[in-house]
MMTF fields as JSON, N, C-alpha, C and O atoms, coordinates in Angstrom:
{
  "mmtfVersion": "1.0.0",
  "mmtfProducer": "UNKNOWN",
  "numBonds": 335,
  "numAtoms": 336,
  "numGroups": 84,
  "numChains": 1,
  "numModels": 1,
  "chainsPerModel": [1],
  "groupsPerChain": [84],
  "chainIdList": ["A"],
  "bondAtomList": [4, 2, 8, 6, 12, 10, 16, 14, 20, 18, 24, 22, 28, 26, 32, 30, 36, 34, 40, 38, 44, 42, 48, 46, 52, 50, 56, 54, 60, 58, 64, 62, 68, 66, 72, 70, 76, 74, 80, 78, 84, 82, 88, 86, 92, 90, 96, 94, 100, 98, 104, 102, 108, 106, 112, 110, 116, 114, 120, 118, 124, 122, 128, 126, 132, 130, 136, 134, 140, 138, 144, 142, 148, 146, 152, 150, 156, 154, 160, 158, 164, 162, 168, 166, 172, 170, 176, 174, 180, 178, 184, 182, 188, 186, 192, 190, 196, 194, 200, 198, 204, 202, 208, 206, 212, 210, 216, 214, 220, 218, 224, 222, 228, 226, 232, 230, 236, 234, 240, 238, 244, 242, 248, 246, 252, 250, 256, 254, 260, 258, 264, 262, 268, 266, 272, 270, 276, 274, 280, 278, 284, 282, 288, 286, 292, 290, 296, 294, 300, 298, 304, 302, 308, 306, 312, 310, 316, 314, 320, 318, 324, 322, 328, 326, 332, 330],
  "bondOrderList": [1, 1, 1, 1, 1, 1, 1, 1, 1, 1, 1, 1, 1, 1, 1, 1, 1, 1, 1, 1, 1, 1, 1, 1, 1, 1, 1, 1, 1, 1, 1, 1, 1, 1, 1, 1, 1, 1, 1, 1, 1, 1, 1, 1, 1, 1, 1, 1, 1, 1, 1, 1, 1, 1, 1, 1, 1, 1, 1, 1, 1, 1, 1, 1, 1, 1, 1, 1, 1, 1, 1, 1, 1, 1, 1, 1, 1, 1, 1, 1, 1, 1, 1],
  "groupList": [{"groupName": "MET", "atomNameList": ["N", "CA", "C", "O"], "elementList": ["N", "C", "C", "O"], "formalChargeList": [0, 0, 0, 0], "bondAtomList": [1, 0, 2, 1, 3, 2], "bondOrderList": [1, 1, 2], "singleLetterCode": "M", "chemCompType": "L-PEPTIDE LINKING"}, {"groupName": "GLN", "atomNameList": ["N", "CA", "C", "O"], "elementList": ["N", "C", "C", "O"], "formalChargeList": [0, 0, 0, 0], "bondAtomList": [1, 0, 2, 1, 3, 2], "bondOrderList": [1, 1, 2], "singleLetterCode": "Q", "chemCompType": "L-PEPTIDE LINKING"}, {"groupName": "GLU", "atomNameList": ["N", "CA", "C", "O"], "elementList": ["N", "C", "C", "O"], "formalChargeList": [0, 0, 0, 0], "bondAtomList": [1, 0, 2, 1, 3, 2], "bondOrderList": [1, 1, 2], "singleLetterCode": "E", "chemCompType": "L-PEPTIDE LINKING"}, {"groupName": "GLY", "atomNameList": ["N", "CA", "C", "O"], "elementList": ["N", "C", "C", "O"], "formalChargeList": [0, 0, 0, 0], "bondAtomList": [1, 0, 2, 1, 3, 2], "bondOrderList": [1, 1, 2], "singleLetterCode": "G", "chemCompType": "PEPTIDE LINKING"}, {"groupName": "PRO", "atomNameList": ["N", "CA", "C", "O"], "elementList": ["N", "C", "C", "O"], "formalChargeList": [0, 0, 0, 0], "bondAtomList": [1, 0, 2, 1, 3, 2], "bondOrderList": [1, 1, 2], "singleLetterCode": "P", "chemCompType": "L-PEPTIDE LINKING"}, {"groupName": "HIS", "atomNameList": ["N", "CA", "C", "O"], "elementList": ["N", "C", "C", "O"], "formalChargeList": [0, 0, 0, 0], "bondAtomList": [1, 0, 2, 1, 3, 2], "bondOrderList": [1, 1, 2], "singleLetterCode": "H", "chemCompType": "L-PEPTIDE LINKING"}, {"groupName": "ASP", "atomNameList": ["N", "CA", "C", "O"], "elementList": ["N", "C", "C", "O"], "formalChargeList": [0, 0, 0, 0], "bondAtomList": [1, 0, 2, 1, 3, 2], "bondOrderList": [1, 1, 2], "singleLetterCode": "D", "chemCompType": "L-PEPTIDE LINKING"}, {"groupName": "LEU", "atomNameList": ["N", "CA", "C", "O"], "elementList": ["N", "C", "C", "O"], "formalChargeList": [0, 0, 0, 0], "bondAtomList": [1, 0, 2, 1, 3, 2], "bondOrderList": [1, 1, 2], "singleLetterCode": "L", "chemCompType": "L-PEPTIDE LINKING"}, {"groupName": "ALA", "atomNameList": ["N", "CA", "C", "O"], "elementList": ["N", "C", "C", "O"], "formalChargeList": [0, 0, 0, 0], "bondAtomList": [1, 0, 2, 1, 3, 2], "bondOrderList": [1, 1, 2], "singleLetterCode": "A", "chemCompType": "L-PEPTIDE LINKING"}, {"groupName": "TRP", "atomNameList": ["N", "CA", "C", "O"], "elementList": ["N", "C", "C", "O"], "formalChargeList": [0, 0, 0, 0], "bondAtomList": [1, 0, 2, 1, 3, 2], "bondOrderList": [1, 1, 2], "singleLetterCode": "W", "chemCompType": "L-PEPTIDE LINKING"}, {"groupName": "LYS", "atomNameList": ["N", "CA", "C", "O"], "elementList": ["N", "C", "C", "O"], "formalChargeList": [0, 0, 0, 0], "bondAtomList": [1, 0, 2, 1, 3, 2], "bondOrderList": [1, 1, 2], "singleLetterCode": "K", "chemCompType": "L-PEPTIDE LINKING"}, {"groupName": "THR", "atomNameList": ["N", "CA", "C", "O"], "elementList": ["N", "C", "C", "O"], "formalChargeList": [0, 0, 0, 0], "bondAtomList": [1, 0, 2, 1, 3, 2], "bondOrderList": [1, 1, 2], "singleLetterCode": "T", "chemCompType": "L-PEPTIDE LINKING"}, {"groupName": "VAL", "atomNameList": ["N", "CA", "C", "O"], "elementList": ["N", "C", "C", "O"], "formalChargeList": [0, 0, 0, 0], "bondAtomList": [1, 0, 2, 1, 3, 2], "bondOrderList": [1, 1, 2], "singleLetterCode": "V", "chemCompType": "L-PEPTIDE LINKING"}, {"groupName": "ARG", "atomNameList": ["N", "CA", "C", "O"], "elementList": ["N", "C", "C", "O"], "formalChargeList": [0, 0, 0, 0], "bondAtomList": [1, 0, 2, 1, 3, 2], "bondOrderList": [1, 1, 2], "singleLetterCode": "R", "chemCompType": "L-PEPTIDE LINKING"}, {"groupName": "ILE", "atomNameList": ["N", "CA", "C", "O"], "elementList": ["N", "C", "C", "O"], "formalChargeList": [0, 0, 0, 0], "bondAtomList": [1, 0, 2, 1, 3, 2], "bondOrderList": [1, 1, 2], "singleLetterCode": "I", "chemCompType": "L-PEPTIDE LINKING"}, {"groupName": "TYR", "atomNameList": ["N", "CA", "C", "O"], "elementList": ["N", "C", "C", "O"], "formalChargeList": [0, 0, 0, 0], "bondAtomList": [1, 0, 2, 1, 3, 2], "bondOrderList": [1, 1, 2], "singleLetterCode": "Y", "chemCompType": "L-PEPTIDE LINKING"}, {"groupName": "ASN", "atomNameList": ["N", "CA", "C", "O"], "elementList": ["N", "C", "C", "O"], "formalChargeList": [0, 0, 0, 0], "bondAtomList": [1, 0, 2, 1, 3, 2], "bondOrderList": [1, 1, 2], "singleLetterCode": "N", "chemCompType": "L-PEPTIDE LINKING"}, {"groupName": "SER", "atomNameList": ["N", "CA", "C", "O"], "elementList": ["N", "C", "C", "O"], "formalChargeList": [0, 0, 0, 0], "bondAtomList": [1, 0, 2, 1, 3, 2], "bondOrderList": [1, 1, 2], "singleLetterCode": "S", "chemCompType": "L-PEPTIDE LINKING"}, {"groupName": "PHE", "atomNameList": ["N", "CA", "C", "O"], "elementList": ["N", "C", "C", "O"], "formalChargeList": [0, 0, 0, 0], "bondAtomList": [1, 0, 2, 1, 3, 2], "bondOrderList": [1, 1, 2], "singleLetterCode": "F", "chemCompType": "L-PEPTIDE LINKING"}],
  "groupTypeList": [0, 1, 2, 3, 4, 5, 6, 7, 7, 6, 6, 8, 9, 6, 10, 11, 7, 3, 4, 12, 7, 13, 8, 14, 12, 3, 8, 14, 4, 13, 5, 2, 8, 8, 7, 7, 11, 14, 3, 8, 12, 9, 6, 7, 6, 2, 6, 15, 2, 11, 8, 4, 3, 14, 0, 4, 6, 7, 14, 1, 13, 16, 7, 1, 1, 0, 12, 17, 10, 0, 8, 3, 8, 13, 6, 0, 17, 13, 18, 6, 4, 11, 7, 18],
  "groupIdList": [1, 2, 3, 4, 5, 6, 7, 8, 9, 10, 11, 12, 13, 14, 15, 16, 17, 18, 19, 20, 21, 22, 23, 24, 25, 26, 27, 28, 29, 30, 31, 32, 33, 34, 35, 36, 37, 38, 39, 40, 41, 42, 43, 44, 45, 46, 47, 48, 49, 50, 51, 52, 53, 54, 55, 56, 57, 58, 59, 60, 61, 62, 63, 64, 65, 66, 67, 68, 69, 70, 71, 72, 73, 74, 75, 76, 77, 78, 79, 80, 81, 82, 83, 84],
  "secStructList": [7, 6, 6, 1, 7, 7, 2, 2, 2, 2, 2, 2, 2, 2, 2, 2, 2, 2, 2, 2, 2, 2, 2, 2, 2, 2, 6, 1, 7, 2, 2, 2, 2, 2, 2, 2, 2, 2, 2, 2, 2, 2, 2, 6, 6, 7, 7, 7, 1, 1, 7, 7, 7, 7, 7, 2, 2, 2, 2, 2, 2, 2, 2, 2, 2, 2, 2, 2, 2, 2, 2, 2, 2, 1, 7, 7, 4, 4, 4, 7, 4, 4, 4, 7],
  "xCoordList": [67.838, 67.219, 66.048, 65.641, 65.512, 64.349, 64.647, 63.804, 65.824, 66.162, 66.941, 67.333, 67.171, 67.812, 69.257, 69.813, 69.87, 69.274, 68.307, 68.461, 67.324, 66.273, 66.426, 65.624, 67.432, 67.596, 67.601, 67.048, 68.217, 68.318, 66.967, 66.78, 66.039, 64.737, 63.625, 62.534, 63.864, 62.8, 62.135, 60.908, 62.918, 62.356, 61.524, 60.418, 62.054, 61.316, 60.047, 59.001, 60.142, 58.988, 57.901, 56.725, 58.304, 57.347, 56.703, 55.497, 57.492, 56.956, 56.047, 55.11, 56.301, 55.474, 54.217, 53.111, 54.396, 53.287, 52.429, 51.224, 53.038, 52.327, 51.055, 50.001, 51.115, 49.899, 48.802, 47.617, 49.191, 48.198, 47.511, 46.287, 48.299, 47.718, 46.858, 45.818, 47.293, 46.475, 45.12, 44.098, 45.109, 43.846, 42.95, 41.74, 43.547, 42.772, 42.196, 41.007, 43.034, 42.582, 41.542, 40.593, 41.717, 40.769, 39.383, 38.4, 39.303, 38.021, 37.305, 36.202, 37.912, 37.314, 36.191, 36.4, 35.003, 33.904, 34.294, 35.089, 33.728, 34.097, 33.909, 34.758, 32.812, 32.581, 33.63, 33.991, 34.119, 35.179, 36.53, 37.38, 36.718, 37.978, 38.179, 39.307, 37.097, 37.206, 37.716, 38.581, 37.176, 37.624, 39.054, 39.837, 39.389, 40.757, 41.768, 42.923, 41.343, 42.222, 42.51, 43.654, 41.475, 41.665, 42.6, 43.496, 42.391, 43.271, 44.706, 45.639, 44.889, 46.238, 46.903, 48.1, 46.133, 46.685, 47.213, 48.307, 46.461, 46.888, 48.095, 49.088, 48.0, 49.076, 50.395, 51.462, 50.317, 51.522, 51.966, 52.958, 51.228, 51.533, 51.64, 52.556, 50.68, 50.614, 49.993, 49.24, 50.305, 49.812, 48.88, 49.327, 47.6, 46.606, 45.804, 45.343, 45.637, 44.842, 43.354, 42.587, 42.949, 41.549, 41.474, 42.494, 40.27, 40.08, 40.608, 40.269, 41.427, 42.049, 41.137, 41.544, 39.915, 39.044, 39.5, 39.962, 39.369, 39.79, 41.118, 41.234, 42.114, 43.452, 43.95, 44.586, 43.66, 44.068, 45.567, 45.97, 46.397, 47.847, 48.25, 49.146, 47.591, 47.881, 47.425, 48.121, 46.256, 45.758, 46.733, 47.073, 47.184, 48.104, 49.436, 49.991, 49.943, 51.22, 51.088, 51.995, 49.959, 49.722, 49.617, 50.191, 48.892, 48.733, 50.075, 50.38, 50.876, 52.182, 53.089, 53.85, 53.009, 53.813, 53.414, 54.277, 52.126, 51.663, 52.082, 52.493, 51.98, 52.405, 53.902, 54.341, 54.679, 56.124, 56.447, 57.333, 55.727, 55.938, 55.628, 56.385, 54.528, 54.152, 55.146, 55.472, 55.628, 56.61, 57.916, 58.564, 58.298, 59.529, 59.44, 60.456, 58.239, 58.045, 57.827, 57.767, 57.712, 57.42, 58.579, 59.744, 58.26, 59.271, 59.829, 59.129, 61.08, 61.724, 62.645, 63.398, 62.598, 63.522, 63.385, 64.358, 62.22, 62.067, 62.851, 63.029, 63.32, 64.102, 65.614, 66.41, 65.998, 67.398, 68.143, 67.847, 69.104, 69.808, 70.681, 71.053, 71.015, 71.851, 71.062, 71.652, 69.757, 68.918, 68.651, 68.049, 69.097, 68.825, 69.944, 69.878],
  "yCoordList": [197.483, 197.222, 196.246, 195.617, 196.124, 195.264, 193.823, 193.155, 193.342, 191.948, 191.774, 190.656, 192.843, 192.768, 193.212, 193.339, 193.447, 193.366, 194.519, 195.601, 194.28, 195.259, 196.004, 196.887, 195.667, 196.248, 197.777, 198.405, 198.371, 199.828, 200.504, 201.659, 199.794, 200.391, 199.986, 200.554, 199.026, 198.531, 199.628, 199.676, 200.5, 201.553, 202.535, 202.906, 202.948, 203.877, 203.219, 203.861, 201.956, 201.204, 201.135, 201.364, 200.818, 200.724, 202.068, 202.139, 203.128, 204.456, 204.979, 205.728, 204.604, 205.048, 204.202, 204.727, 202.913, 201.996, 201.752, 201.532, 201.79, 201.491, 202.286, 201.692, 203.63, 204.416, 204.141, 204.144, 203.908, 203.618, 202.285, 202.18, 201.279, 199.97, 199.996, 199.34, 200.759, 200.88, 201.497, 201.061, 202.506, 203.151, 202.179, 202.129, 201.418, 200.438, 199.37, 199.057, 198.813, 197.756, 198.303, 197.603, 199.543, 200.149, 200.357, 200.451, 200.429, 200.652, 199.358, 199.399, 198.228, 196.941, 196.615, 196.664, 196.282, 195.886, 194.662, 193.831, 194.56, 193.496, 192.089, 191.22, 191.865, 190.521, 190.15, 188.98, 191.127, 190.857, 190.734, 189.94, 191.525, 191.474, 190.107, 189.624, 189.487, 188.148, 187.146, 186.321, 187.227, 186.327, 186.637, 185.727, 187.926, 188.299, 187.894, 187.604, 187.875, 187.392, 185.909, 185.473, 185.138, 183.712, 183.507, 182.664, 184.27, 184.183, 184.542, 183.907, 185.56, 185.966, 184.876, 184.629, 184.226, 183.125, 182.038, 181.516, 181.703, 180.676, 181.139, 180.42, 182.36, 182.864, 183.026, 182.729, 183.496, 183.754, 182.539, 182.59, 181.454, 180.194, 180.395, 179.89, 181.144, 181.367, 180.135, 179.399, 179.92, 178.752, 179.204, 179.753, 178.972, 179.312, 178.068, 177.367, 177.791, 176.641, 176.9, 175.983, 178.162, 178.542, 179.678, 180.251, 179.995, 181.096, 182.388, 182.707, 183.132, 184.32, 185.539, 186.562, 185.467, 186.638, 187.604, 187.187, 188.873, 189.896, 190.473, 190.98, 190.385, 190.863, 191.814, 191.377, 193.12, 194.083, 194.055, 194.212, 193.857, 193.826, 192.658, 192.787, 191.53, 190.356, 190.578, 190.205, 191.186, 191.504, 192.456, 192.272, 193.473, 194.456, 193.81, 194.106, 192.938, 192.269, 191.411, 191.38, 190.715, 189.89, 190.762, 190.437, 191.859, 192.772, 193.373, 193.477, 193.766, 194.345, 193.308, 193.638, 192.072, 191.016, 190.822, 190.641, 190.857, 190.687, 191.866, 191.672, 193.082, 194.268, 194.19, 194.492, 193.792, 193.656, 192.596, 192.781, 191.498, 190.424, 190.908, 190.636, 191.619, 192.135, 193.181, 193.224, 194.02, 195.044, 194.388, 194.849, 193.321, 192.628, 191.882, 191.649, 191.51, 190.757, 191.667, 191.188, 192.947, 193.897, 193.97, 193.946, 194.057, 194.175, 195.599, 196.554, 195.724, 197.034, 197.319, 198.292, 196.498, 196.638, 197.978, 198.465, 198.577, 199.867, 200.985, 202.06, 200.74, 201.731, 201.448, 202.131, 200.457, 200.071, 201.155, 201.364, 201.852, 202.934, 202.46, 203.264, 201.181, 200.676, 200.536, 200.355, 200.615, 200.493, 201.829, 201.873, 202.917, 204.249, 204.707, 205.799],
  "zCoordList": [55.323, 56.615, 56.477, 57.454, 55.269, 55.095, 55.482, 56.082, 55.148, 55.417, 56.714, 57.046, 57.444, 58.743, 58.689, 57.598, 59.799, 61.133, 61.378, 60.812, 62.215, 62.459, 63.775, 64.08, 64.551, 65.878, 65.866, 66.768, 64.858, 64.797, 64.587, 64.971, 63.986, 63.668, 64.621, 64.557, 65.498, 66.37, 67.187, 67.27, 67.785, 68.623, 67.795, 68.19, 66.661, 65.788, 65.247, 65.158, 64.893, 64.384, 65.459, 65.176, 66.692, 67.802, 68.107, 68.344, 68.104, 68.414, 67.316, 67.595, 66.094, 64.972, 64.849, 64.722, 64.888, 64.648, 65.887, 65.77, 67.068, 68.311, 68.529, 68.757, 68.468, 68.688, 67.662, 67.999, 66.43, 65.383, 65.672, 65.591, 66.005, 66.295, 67.554, 67.611, 68.574, 69.797, 69.478, 70.006, 68.621, 68.244, 67.48, 67.703, 66.589, 65.817, 66.736, 66.661, 67.6, 68.514, 69.495, 69.848, 69.931, 70.86, 70.272, 71.007, 68.951, 68.281, 67.904, 67.359, 68.184, 67.825, 68.809, 70.021, 68.301, 69.196, 70.025, 69.584, 71.226, 72.161, 71.579, 71.775, 70.872, 70.334, 69.289, 69.166, 68.54, 67.572, 68.277, 67.873, 69.328, 70.075, 70.717, 70.814, 71.153, 71.737, 70.699, 70.993, 69.493, 68.431, 67.996, 67.725, 67.93, 67.55, 68.619, 68.306, 69.867, 70.936, 70.75, 70.882, 70.445, 70.197, 69.003, 69.049, 67.947, 66.78, 67.117, 66.625, 67.957, 68.361, 69.19, 69.049, 70.053, 70.857, 69.922, 70.135, 68.91, 67.959, 67.151, 67.035, 66.586, 65.725, 66.476, 65.939, 67.709, 68.492, 69.291, 70.019, 69.15, 69.833, 71.344, 71.992, 71.886, 73.33, 73.985, 73.347, 75.234, 75.955, 77.076, 78.083, 76.896, 77.912, 78.236, 77.335, 79.522, 79.955, 79.765, 79.469, 79.937, 79.773, 78.766, 78.382, 78.346, 77.399, 78.016, 79.156, 77.285, 77.853, 77.932, 78.482, 77.401, 77.381, 76.295, 75.233, 76.565, 75.605, 76.077, 77.193, 75.205, 75.539, 74.445, 73.486, 74.59, 73.562, 73.269, 72.117, 74.296, 74.073, 73.178, 72.344, 73.352, 72.537, 71.094, 70.15, 70.934, 69.592, 68.912, 67.743, 69.642, 69.07, 68.69, 67.632, 69.543, 69.244, 67.989, 67.157, 67.853, 66.676, 65.43, 64.391, 65.533, 64.413, 64.011, 62.823, 64.994, 64.697, 64.032, 63.122, 64.482, 63.869, 62.405, 61.545, 62.123, 60.749, 59.868, 58.724, 60.397, 59.643, 59.362, 58.252, 60.349, 60.162, 59.115, 58.28, 59.169, 58.199, 56.787, 55.855, 56.629, 55.314, 54.827, 53.641, 55.731, 55.356, 54.923, 53.985, 55.6, 55.247, 53.928, 53.275, 53.535, 52.296, 51.091, 49.958, 51.317, 50.245, 49.256, 49.654, 47.982, 46.938, 46.942, 46.607, 47.32, 47.414, 46.226, 46.256, 45.193, 44.076, 43.367, 42.791, 43.393, 42.696, 43.392, 42.82, 44.619, 45.332, 45.246, 45.891, 44.463, 44.336, 43.555, 42.379, 44.176, 43.496, 42.346, 41.491, 42.302, 41.216, 39.924, 38.859, 40.0, 38.808, 38.126, 37.054, 38.747, 38.167, 37.279, 36.715]
}
């Protein structure tokens, strides 16, 4: 599942990771959230004519994308049953 397809795990991933990420994003101070929103706009290639302000959903989506990317890049060879 690490290399795809991921459709079967998307719902479980969202239900498991979503509440944790919401709690993390909710605890971010406003001045940092503003900067993280700008970073999320850049990372997610969003198109805004003006500064978007603070957008927790955008920060969370960016964070979830990064966590997913890191999880997909993780070396899973130690779990290969053919090596045992």
